[in-house]
C-alpha positions in Angstrom: 2.1 17.8 -20.0 3.6 15.8 -17.1 2.4 18.4 -14.6 -1.1 18.2 -16.0 -1.0 14.5 -15.5 0.1 14.9 -11.9 -2.7 17.5 -11.3 -5.2 15.1 -12.8 -4.1 12.3 -10.4 -4.1 14.6 -7.4 -7.6 15.8 -8.2 -8.7 12.1 -8.4 -7.3 11.5 -4.9 -4.2 9.7 -6.0 -0.9 11.1 -4.8 1.5 12.1 -7.6 4.0 9.2 -7.2 6.2 10.6 -9.9 7.3 13.4 -7.5 8.7 11.0 -5.0 8.8 7.4 -6.2 11.1 6.3 -3.4 8.7 7.3 -0.6 6.8 4.3 0.8 4.2 6.5 2.4 3.2 7.8 -1.1 2.8 4.3 -2.3 0.8 3.3 0.8 -1.6 6.2 0.2 -2.0 5.2 -3.4 -2.8 1.7 -2.2 -5.4 3.0 0.2 -7.0 5.1 -2.6 -7.3 2.0 -4.8 -8.5 -0.1 -1.9 -11.3 2.3 -1.2 -12.5 2.0 -4.8 -12.1 -1.8 -4.6 -9.4 -1.7 -7.2 -7.6 -4.6 -5.6 -5.0 -5.4 -8.2 -3.8 -1.7 -8.3 -3.9 -1.6 -4.5 -1.8 -4.7 -4.3 0.8 -3.3 -6.6 1.0 0.0 -4.6 1.2 -1.7 -1.2 3.8 -4.2 -2.6 5.9 -1.2 -3.7 5.7 0.4 -0.3 6.8 -2.9 1.3 9.6 -3.3 -1.2 10.9 0.2 -0.2 10.3 -0.4 3.6 9.9 -4.2 4.4 8.5 -3.6 7.9 5.9 -1.0 6.9 3.1 -2.3 9.1 0.3 -0.2 7.5 1.3 -1.4 4.0 1.4 -5.0 5.2 -2.1 -4.5 6.6 -3.1 -3.0 3.4 -2.1 -6.2 1.6 -4.1 -8.2 4.1 -7.1 -6.1 3.3 -6.5 -6.5 -0.5 -6.5 -10.3 -0.1 -9.6 -10.2 2.1 -11.3 -8.3 -0.6 -10.2 -10.8 -3.2 -11.4 -13.7 -1.0 -8.0 -15.1 -0.3 -8.1 -15.7 3.4 -4.8 -17.6 3.5 -2.8 -14.7 2.0 -4.7 -12.2 4.1 -3.7 -14.1 7.3 -0.1 -14.3 6.0 0.1 -10.5 5.7 -1.6 -9.9 9.1 1.0 -12.2 10.7 3.8 -10.3 8.9 2.4 -7.0 10.1 2.1 -8.3 13.7 5.7 -9.6 13.6 6.9 -6.2 12.2 5.1 -4.4 15.0 6.5 -6.7 17.6 10.0 -6.4 16.2 9.8 -2.6 16.0 8.7 -2.5 19.7 11.8 -4.4 20.7 14.1 -1.9 19.1 
């Protein structure tokens, strides 16, 4: 039954998070899938999980910025754009 559920999610374009729940790229991809469908709350949860697993994940931080832009929250969108910019800058210094 669980495999059928994963196949169902995969066929809908969602990565099967159950296979690798500790992989931030899987959560990021799930966030992108939700964002594309304008499912902002689900996208927010997925991007937040990616950032929780990898705090300087620039693409996930930018995903959160896009979520908040979609929700009309310019202040939070700017906050996450700045965090992404800082993470990029900090990673370049390493």
